[in-house]
N, C-alpha and C positions, 0 to 999 in steps of 0.2 A: 462442449463436453469435454474435460481432458481425458485423453485415453490412457491405459495401462496395460504394460506389455505382461506378458506371463509370469514373469519374475515377479513384479509388482503384486500380482495376484496371490501369490503365498502369503503376502503379509497378515492375511487374515488370521491364519492359525496364532499369530504372535500379538495380536494387537493388545491384547488383556497387558500382558506384559510390559509392552512399550508403553501403553498410557500410564502404569503404574510408576514407570520411571518418569514422568512428567512430561512427557512429549507432547503433550495436548496443548502447551504452554508456548509452541514453537508459532504458532499463525500470527503472521503479520508483524514479526520483531522489528522495528525501527522503521516500518512504512508509514508510521502517522505522517512525519514533516521531512523525510528525505532520508539520508546518510544517517542523521542523530537522533537520539529518542528526544521526543515532545517536551517542551518545558510545562510542566502539570501543576494542577494548584497543588501548593506544598501542605493545604490543610492549616495554616498558620490563623490564628483568631484575627478578625478584621479588628482596624484601629477603634478605640472608644470614642466616641462624640462627645460633644460639650454636654447635652443634654441628658437626663437620667435616664439610662436604657429601661425600657418595658419586657416583660416577658414574650410578648409577641411580637415584638418589633422586626425587622428584617433590614439588615445593613444594605444601603445602597452599593451597588458593585460601581468599582473605580471606573472611569470613564476612559476609554484606550487615550495612549499618549503617543503612540507613532503613527507618521504620516506614510503610507507606500510612496515609492518613487515610480514613475512610469518607465517602460521599457516600451519604446515603440517601434522597437523593430518590426521586418516586413515578417508577416504570420509565415509559418510551416505550411505548407502545401501540400495536401496528399498526394497528388499526381507528381509531384517531385520524389517521391520513396519510392526506391526500388527493394525489394524484398527477396531474401533466402533462408533456408532453414539452418539454424546454426544451433549448439550442442553447448552442453555444460553440466557439470555435477553438482547437484546439490548436498551438503551432510549437515545433520542437525540429529534426530533420533536414528534415522534411516539414512541411507545413502540414495539419493534418487537422481537417474539419469534422466535430465531432459533434453526435449528439443523443440524448436518453435521457428517459425517464419518471423524474423525481425528486420529491420532496416541491414541492409547487407553492410555498410560501412560505418555503422555506428561500434564505438569501442566497447568490448567486455570488460568489467572489471569484476572480481569478486572478494567479499571480506574473509577474515580469518576468524572463525569457521566459516567455510562458504555456504552458507544456507538459503543463499540466492543468486543470481547473476545481474548485473546493470550494463542496459548496452547505453550509451551516451554518444549523441548525436558532435558532429565535428565543433558546434560552439560551444557545446557545456551547457545550454540552455533547455535542452529537453533529452530524457531520457525513458527508457521503459526498464522496471524491473519485475523480475519474475525468481518466486521465492516457492520451494520445494522443501522435502526432507524432515516434514512435520509428520505427526500421527495425523491419519487420516479419521475424523471423528466426530466431525458435524457438518450439518448442510451448510451450504454456501449463505443462505438468509441469516442464520445466526451467526456466522463472522462478521455479516456486515452490520448487525446489531451490534456486535460487541464494540467493532470499530468506533461505529457512531458514539458509543459511551465514552468512549476514550477520547474521542476527539471534542466533547462536550467540556471535558477538562482542562482543555487549553487555556494557557493565559490570554486576557482579553485582548492583549496587545498583539496577537498572533490573529487578530480580524477572521476568524473563521466564518465562512459562509457555507453552508449545506446546499448544492445546486441540484440535485437530483437523486433519488433513490429508485432502482426499480430490481424488481425479483421475478426472474423466469426459471423454467423447470430446471436446469441445469447450472445456473450461474446467478449471481445477485452483482449489481455493479452501482457504485457511488461515486458520486463526482463533488468535489467541494474546491474553493479555492481559500487559501492562506496566506500569511506573511510571515517566511521563517524568523525564527528569534536572532536575535543579535549574536548571540554565541555562536548560531552556525553559519552566517553569511551575513555582510556588513552591506548587500546591495539594498536591501529594503524592497524587492520587487516582488509582488503579488503572484504568488504560484498556483497552477491550474492543474489539478491531480483528479485522475478517473482510476478508480482503485475497481479490480474484478475479481472473484471469486470463484473457481471453475470446479464443478463438480465432475467426479469420474462414472462409471456405468451402476456405483452404487446409489449415487445420490448426495454423497458427501463430499464435502471441500477437498481435492486435493491438489490445486493450483492457484497460490494467490498472484495478481500482478497488478503493477499500478504504471500507468502511464502520466509524466509529469513535464510542463512547460509552462508558457506563457498562456493568459487569458486568449488573447488572439490565436493561437495554436489548437482550439480545444478540438477544430472538425478533424485535422490532421492526427490529433493525439489520439482519437476515437478510431482513426481507421488504423493506426499502429495496434492499439489494443486488439482490435477485431480480427488482424491478420494472427495476432500472435495466440488469443484465446482457441479461435478456430482450429489451430495447427497443432496446439500444445500436446506433446505426450509425456507422460513421467512414468518410469519404470524404476522399481525398487529394489534394493536389495537390503539386508540387516545391517 
């Protein structure tokens, strides 16, 4: 459960105003496929076939045309990771002061505006990303359902596979694999992603975090995510 400080508790009186400004849309911006927004279906009409169409006919989806490349480097090992509490400020609708236990030597970066922090390992192949600053307005299960709906719009060439879904009292966790679009990276390597939505004491999602790496890293990625989600604290100021 994400803990909230006494400053964060004051947000309840201003929640209606914040929501009216559109803050609820801040959940998970850019988390679908890493740093860039996903390539989603554009809604363009399907190409016409040679046969006469029928009103009830359903176009056959195009088969994926990309083949992922293997990355056979040794798996990240949970026993090799040392942790420490690290802090950052995320700002979107509100300013969130966030702390969590993450790998001590993973490099921190933040975008502009700084609505999340990303901690990247020395190989740049694995990272954990923690997002805050959004309006606290829906439970973790609803956030996960919205993410799955968005993921299902990804281009077939991103080879999305939902691995698992789990909902608990104070969090929801989604694991999936996908192939990043060529516009984002030319590596062509499958990524393994675990996303977790963590509730505060109100039962609503206060933190979104994702741990990303290679398929062989999945156990260590979960360990990184567990350390962060069990220790994360969010304190808000308007």
